[in-house]
C-alpha positions as CSV (number, residue, x, y, z in Angstrom):
1,M,75.8,102.2,111.7
2,D,75.1,99.4,109.2
3,Y,78.1,97.2,108.2
4,K,79.9,98.6,105.1
5,R,81.6,95.9,103.0
6,R,85.3,96.2,102.9
7,T,87.2,95.5,99.7
8,L,89.7,93.6,101.7
9,E,87.3,90.7,102.3
10,A,87.9,89.1,98.9
11,K,91.7,89.3,99.6
12,I,91.2,87.2,102.8
13,N,89.8,84.4,100.7
14,E,92.6,84.7,98.2
15,L,95.2,84.4,100.8
16,F,93.6,81.4,102.5
17,D,93.9,79.6,99.2
18,V,97.7,79.9,99.7
19,F,98.2,80.1,103.5
20,S,96.7,78.4,106.6
21,V,97.1,81.6,108.6
22,V,96.1,85.1,107.5
23,A,97.1,88.1,109.7
24,L,95.1,91.4,109.5
25,T,96.8,94.5,110.8
26,G,96.0,98.2,110.7
27,P,95.5,101.2,112.9
28,R,93.3,101.2,115.9
29,Q,89.6,101.8,115.1
30,A,89.9,101.0,111.4
31,G,87.3,98.3,111.7
32,K,89.3,95.0,112.0
33,S,87.1,93.4,114.7
34,T,83.9,94.4,112.8
35,L,85.2,92.9,109.6
36,I,86.3,89.7,111.3
37,K,82.9,89.2,113.0
38,H,81.2,89.8,109.7
39,Y,83.6,87.5,107.8
40,I,83.3,84.4,110.0
41,D,80.3,82.2,110.3
42,N,79.2,79.3,112.6
43,N,82.1,77.2,111.4
44,W,84.5,79.5,113.2
45,K,85.3,80.3,116.8
46,Y,86.1,83.8,117.8
47,Y,88.5,84.9,120.6
48,S,89.4,88.4,121.6
49,L,92.5,88.8,123.7
50,D,91.0,92.0,125.0
51,N,89.4,89.6,127.4
52,R,91.9,89.7,130.3
53,E,91.0,86.3,131.7
54,L,91.3,84.6,128.4
55,L,94.6,86.4,127.7
56,L,96.1,85.2,131.0
57,R,94.9,81.6,130.4
58,I,96.5,81.5,126.9
59,K,99.8,83.1,128.2
60,S,100.1,80.5,130.9
61,D,100.0,77.6,128.3
62,P,99.7,78.7,124.7
63,T,100.4,75.1,123.4
64,L,97.5,73.7,125.4
65,F,95.2,76.4,123.9
66,V,96.1,75.8,120.3
67,R,96.0,72.0,120.7
68,S,92.4,72.3,121.9
69,L,91.3,74.1,118.6
70,N,89.1,72.0,116.4
71,S,87.6,74.5,113.9
72,H,88.5,77.6,112.0
73,V,89.5,80.2,114.5
74,A,89.7,84.0,114.6
75,I,92.0,85.6,117.3
76,D,91.5,89.3,117.7
77,E,94.2,91.6,119.3
78,A,96.7,88.7,118.8
79,Q,99.7,91.0,119.4
80,K,98.9,90.9,123.1
81,C,100.2,87.3,123.3
82,P,103.4,86.9,121.3
83,E,103.9,83.5,122.9
84,L,101.0,82.2,120.9
85,F,102.7,82.4,117.5
86,H,105.3,79.7,118.2
87,A,102.5,77.4,119.3
88,I,100.5,78.2,116.1
89,K,103.6,77.4,114.1
90,E,103.8,73.9,115.7
91,I,100.2,73.0,114.9
92,I,100.5,74.3,111.3
93,D,103.6,72.2,110.7
94,S,101.8,69.2,112.2
95,G,99.0,69.4,109.6
96,F,96.3,71.5,111.3
97,P,93.3,71.2,108.9
98,F,91.6,74.5,109.7
99,R,92.1,78.2,109.0
100,I,93.5,80.7,111.5
101,L,92.7,84.4,111.1
102,L,94.7,86.8,113.3
103,S,94.3,90.5,113.8
104,G,96.1,93.3,115.7
105,S,96.5,97.0,115.8
106,A,100.2,97.0,116.8
107,N,101.9,96.2,113.5
108,F,105.4,96.7,115.0
109,L,104.9,93.8,117.5
110,L,102.5,91.6,115.6
111,L,104.8,91.4,112.5
112,K,107.9,91.0,114.6
113,S,106.3,88.0,116.2
114,I,105.1,86.6,112.9
115,T,108.6,87.1,111.3
116,E,110.2,85.1,114.1
117,S,107.6,82.3,114.2
118,L,105.4,82.1,111.2
119,A,107.6,83.3,108.3
120,G,106.4,81.7,105.1
121,R,103.3,80.3,106.7
122,V,101.2,83.5,106.9
123,G,99.5,85.9,104.5
124,L,99.6,89.6,105.5
125,L,96.9,92.2,104.9
126,E,96.5,95.8,106.1
127,L,93.0,97.2,106.9
128,L,93.1,101.0,106.8
129,P,90.3,103.5,107.4
130,F,87.5,103.6,104.7
131,S,88.3,104.4,101.2
132,M,85.9,106.7,99.4
133,A,84.3,103.8,97.6
134,E,83.8,101.9,100.9
135,R,82.4,105.0,102.6
136,F,79.7,105.5,100.0
137,D,79.1,101.8,99.3
138,L,80.4,102.0,95.7
139,T,82.2,99.4,93.6
140,P,85.8,100.7,93.3
141,N,86.8,102.1,89.9
142,R,90.4,100.7,90.5
143,L,91.9,103.7,88.8
144,V,95.5,102.5,89.3
145,E,94.8,99.2,87.8
146,I,93.3,100.9,84.7
147,I,96.2,103.2,84.4
148,C,98.8,100.4,84.7
149,S,97.0,98.2,82.2
150,S,96.4,100.9,79.5
151,E,98.8,100.6,76.6
152,N,98.5,104.2,75.5
153,I,96.8,107.5,76.2
154,D,93.9,106.9,73.7
155,R,93.0,103.6,75.3
156,L,93.2,105.2,78.7
157,F,90.9,108.1,77.6
158,K,88.4,105.6,76.2
159,Q,88.3,103.5,79.4
160,L,88.1,106.5,81.8
161,S,85.5,108.3,79.7
162,G,83.2,105.2,80.2
163,L,83.3,105.6,84.0
164,N,80.9,107.8,85.9
165,A,82.8,110.7,87.4
166,K,79.5,112.2,88.8
167,R,78.6,109.2,91.0
168,S,79.7,111.3,94.0
169,R,79.3,115.0,94.2
170,D,82.3,117.4,94.9
171,E,80.6,118.2,98.2
172,D,80.7,114.5,99.2
173,I,84.4,114.3,98.3
174,L,85.2,117.4,100.4
175,D,83.1,116.1,103.3
176,F,85.0,112.9,103.2
177,I,88.4,114.7,103.1
178,F,87.3,116.8,106.1
179,T,86.1,113.9,108.3
180,G,88.6,111.2,107.1
181,G,87.9,107.5,106.8
182,Y,87.7,106.1,110.4
183,P,84.4,104.2,110.4
184,K,83.1,105.5,113.8
185,I,83.3,109.2,112.6
186,H,80.6,108.6,110.0
187,S,78.1,107.5,112.6
188,L,78.5,110.6,114.8
189,K,75.9,113.4,114.5
190,S,77.7,116.5,115.6
191,E,81.0,118.4,115.2
192,Q,81.5,118.2,119.0
193,A,81.1,114.4,119.0
194,A,83.7,114.1,116.2
195,L,86.2,116.3,118.1
196,R,85.7,114.2,121.2
197,W,86.2,111.0,119.2
198,F,89.5,112.3,117.7
199,Q,90.7,113.5,121.1
200,N,89.9,110.1,122.7
201,Y,91.5,108.2,119.7
202,I,94.8,110.1,120.1
203,S,94.8,109.6,123.9
204,T,94.1,105.9,123.6
205,Y,96.8,105.5,120.9
206,L,99.3,107.3,123.1
207,E,98.5,105.7,126.4
208,R,97.7,102.1,125.4
209,D,99.4,101.2,122.1
210,L,102.6,103.1,122.6
211,R,103.3,102.9,126.3
212,D,102.5,99.2,126.3
213,L,104.1,98.1,123.1
214,A,106.8,100.6,122.0
215,Q,108.3,101.6,125.3
216,V,108.0,105.4,124.5
217,G,109.3,107.0,127.7
218,D,108.5,110.6,126.9
219,L,104.9,110.6,125.7
220,D,104.7,114.4,125.8
221,A,107.6,114.7,123.3
222,F,106.1,111.9,121.1
223,Q,102.7,113.7,121.0
224,R,104.3,117.0,120.0
225,V,106.1,115.2,117.1
226,Y,102.8,113.5,116.2
227,K,101.2,116.9,116.0
228,L,104.0,118.8,114.3
229,I,104.1,116.2,111.4
230,A,100.6,117.6,110.5
231,Y,102.3,120.8,109.5
232,Q,105.0,119.0,107.4
233,N,102.4,116.6,105.9
234,A,102.7,116.1,102.1
235,N,106.1,117.7,102.2
236,M,109.7,116.4,102.5
237,L,110.4,115.3,106.0
238,N,112.8,117.6,107.9
239,M,113.7,115.8,111.0
240,S,116.1,118.5,112.2
241,T,113.4,121.1,112.2
242,V,111.1,118.8,114.2
243,A,113.9,117.9,116.6
244,S,114.6,121.6,117.2
245,D,111.0,122.5,117.7
246,V,110.3,119.7,120.2
247,G,113.7,120.0,121.9
248,I,114.8,116.4,121.4
249,S,117.5,114.7,119.3
250,V,117.2,113.9,115.6
251,Q,117.7,110.2,116.5
252,S,114.6,110.4,118.8
253,V,112.6,112.0,116.0
254,K,113.7,109.2,113.7
255,K,112.6,106.6,116.2
256,Y,109.2,108.3,116.7
257,I,108.6,108.6,113.0
258,S,109.3,104.9,112.6
259,I,106.8,104.1,115.3
260,L,104.2,106.4,113.7
261,E,104.7,104.6,110.4
262,T,104.6,101.1,111.7
263,S,101.5,101.8,113.7
264,Y,99.7,103.1,110.5
265,Q,99.5,106.8,111.5
266,V,101.9,108.1,108.8
267,K,103.6,106.8,105.6
268,L,106.9,107.8,104.1
269,L,107.0,108.2,100.3
270,P,110.4,107.7,98.7
271,S,111.7,109.9,95.9
272,Y,112.1,108.4,92.4
273,S,115.7,108.6,91.5
274,Y,116.7,105.5,89.5
275,N,119.6,106.3,87.3
276,Q,119.1,110.0,87.8
277,R,121.5,112.8,88.0
278,K,122.7,114.1,91.4
279,Q,120.4,117.1,91.6
280,I,117.4,114.8,92.3
281,I,116.2,115.2,95.9
282,K,116.4,112.0,97.8
283,T,114.6,113.0,101.1
284,P,111.2,111.2,101.5
285,K,107.9,113.0,101.8
286,I,105.6,112.2,104.8
287,Y,101.9,111.7,104.7
288,Y,99.2,111.0,107.3
289,L,97.1,108.1,106.3
290,D,93.9,109.9,107.3
291,T,92.9,113.5,106.5
292,G,90.5,113.7,109.4
293,L,93.5,113.5,111.8
294,I,95.3,116.3,109.9
295,N,92.2,118.6,110.2
296,Y,92.0,117.8,113.9
297,F,95.7,118.7,114.5
298,V,95.7,121.9,112.4
299,Q,92.3,122.9,114.0
300,N,90.2,123.0,110.9
301,R,86.8,122.8,112.6
302,S,84.7,123.1,109.4
303,R,84.9,122.1,105.7
304,E,85.0,125.8,104.8
305,K,88.0,126.5,107.1
306,M,89.8,123.5,105.6
307,L,89.3,124.8,102.0
308,Y,90.8,128.2,102.9
309,C,93.6,127.2,105.2
310,G,97.2,127.2,104.3
311,E,97.4,123.4,104.4
312,W,94.5,122.8,101.9
313,G,96.7,121.8,99.0
314,A,98.7,119.4,101.2
315,I,95.4,117.9,102.6
316,L,94.0,117.3,99.2
317,E,97.3,115.7,98.1
318,T,97.1,113.5,101.2
319,H,93.6,112.3,100.3
320,V,94.9,111.3,96.9
321,F,97.9,109.5,98.4
322,A,95.7,107.6,100.8
323,E,93.4,106.5,98.0
324,L,96.3,105.4,95.7
325,Y,98.0,103.6,98.6
326,K,94.8,101.7,99.6
327,E,94.5,100.3,96.1
328,I,98.2,99.7,95.4
329,K,98.9,97.8,98.6
330,D,96.5,94.9,97.6
331,M,97.5,94.7,93.9
332,V,99.4,91.7,92.6
333,P,101.9,92.4,91.3
334,R,102.1,95.5,93.4
335,P,103.1,98.8,91.7
336,S,105.7,101.1,93.4
337,L,104.7,104.6,94.4
338,Y,107.1,107.6,94.5
339,F,107.3,111.3,94.2
340,W,109.9,113.3,92.1
341,R,111.5,116.6,92.7
342,T,114.8,118.3,91.6
343,N,116.8,121.0,93.2
344,N,115.8,123.2,90.3
345,G,112.2,123.1,91.5
346,A,110.7,120.7,88.9
347,E,108.4,118.2,90.6
348,V,105.7,115.6,90.2
349,D,103.4,114.7,93.1
350,F,103.3,111.0,92.5
351,V,105.0,108.5,90.1
352,I,103.5,105.1,89.7
353,E,105.9,102.4,88.5
354,Q,104.9,99.0,87.2
355,D,106.5,96.7,84.6
356,Q,109.3,99.3,84.0
357,R,106.8,101.9,83.0
358,L,106.4,105.2,84.8
359,I,103.2,107.2,85.2
360,P,103.5,110.7,86.6
361,V,100.5,112.0,88.5
362,E,99.8,115.6,89.5
363,V,97.1,116.8,91.9
364,K,95.3,120.1,91.4
365,S,92.5,121.6,93.5
366,A,91.1,123.6,90.6
367,I,87.9,122.9,88.7
368,Q,89.6,124.0,85.5
369,I,93.1,123.1,84.5
370,K,95.7,125.5,83.1
371,S,98.5,124.6,80.7
372,S,101.1,125.3,83.5
373,S,99.7,122.2,85.3
374,I,101.6,119.8,83.1
375,R,105.1,121.5,83.4
376,G,106.2,119.0,86.1
377,I,105.0,116.0,84.1
378,K,106.8,117.3,81.0
379,S,110.0,117.8,82.9
380,F,109.8,114.3,84.4
381,S,109.1,112.7,81.0
382,E,112.1,114.5,79.4
383,T,114.5,113.2,82.0
384,Q,113.5,109.5,81.7
385,K,115.9,107.8,79.3
386,N,115.7,104.2,80.6
387,S,112.0,103.7,81.4
388,P,109.0,104.6,79.1
389,V,106.5,107.3,80.2
390,P,103.5,106.5,78.1
391,F,101.3,109.3,79.5
392,G,100.8,111.6,82.4
393,I,97.7,112.3,84.6
394,V,96.4,115.5,86.3
395,L,93.8,114.8,88.9
396,Y,91.4,117.8,89.3
397,R,88.0,118.7,90.7
398,G,86.3,118.9,87.3
399,E,83.8,116.4,85.9
400,E,85.2,115.5,82.5
401,V,88.2,113.4,81.2
402,V,90.0,115.7,78.8
403,Y,93.2,115.8,76.8
404,L,95.6,118.5,78.1
405,D,98.0,117.6,75.3
406,E,98.9,114.5,73.2
407,S,100.4,112.7,76.2
408,T,98.5,114.1,79.3
409,L,95.0,113.6,80.6
410,A,93.0,115.7,83.1
411,V,91.1,113.1,85.2
412,P,88.3,114.0,87.7
413,L,89.0,113.2,91.4
414,G,85.7,111.4,91.4
415,L,87.2,108.6,89.3
416,L,89.9,108.0,91.9
417,F,87.7,105.7,94.0
């Protein structure tokens, strides 16, 4: 498969303007090694610590290794040698004139090592599976940026109406949601090959990343938690239910969820509850970061089965969450993302907060929007006394940006990427 440009590439250059070291983390198979090899040129040296002989040589004397460096250097799978980070700190502090690019799949170890040795000296970036824009080689619309910078709903309507919502067909969006964003999937030619890839991905993640780096003793219990989360996906996390179903303690479930989050498999979304009354629900929601993995776990073997399964609404919401998160994580300043729900049943799928403004966002799978779709947005807006809510958004599968009322827009999913 031809190289697909990643939007993160520009961020690497921006961070090197501030830091001598940039660390690129993310899940296994998200394309970190491919990006690095495309990013560097002949002025760089590339080392992969997947090379066992090289790894053992560096571990034996990391100081000797770093002192021999005389050019920009990229070190892949850097988490395999935590001893290296202190040696890098020493050469950076002594005035090392070159750039150092690190990468690793195991965020929980790589960041721990960086925190201990390179705090304040390193810029951090996350590379996740393809966004829709990356998958289809499109310039991102940067919807969140447009939303956050729009002063009022009329200006937002004008900006969004100028974008092309039809640049990708509904069928393309659904195909992407079905397969997910891992780069390798999009080069495979058959459903059987995709199933085999996901099976191998999960096996490698469990047997290599976790056993080696997180000391998970009971891989069987961990794998069952990993799979059961697919059925709680896009819902509030109920650790007691998971613990009961797997037959382990709630504390073990909490530990496993933490590992899944720090290894970029899932993400917890907090509830928005600032200055709110007590009936606001505080339990976080949980999302997979890739819809292809959800479809694998819940055994959706075709796009049609996905559309008619009981989890379809949650899968679509997960797709929106992943697209929002992929944009938000690299914004400066970075907006905050929440959901909102009350014990009375009022809810909003997402709340974007920036500069003390709150933007409620609902997700609907319909092609036409009903007036009932804005009830949650209205309820949320009415309860906010301390922060302005300039407008609300309903993302849907239609093709036009339309007013639903004087303060709410229906926005096509095609503008999300």
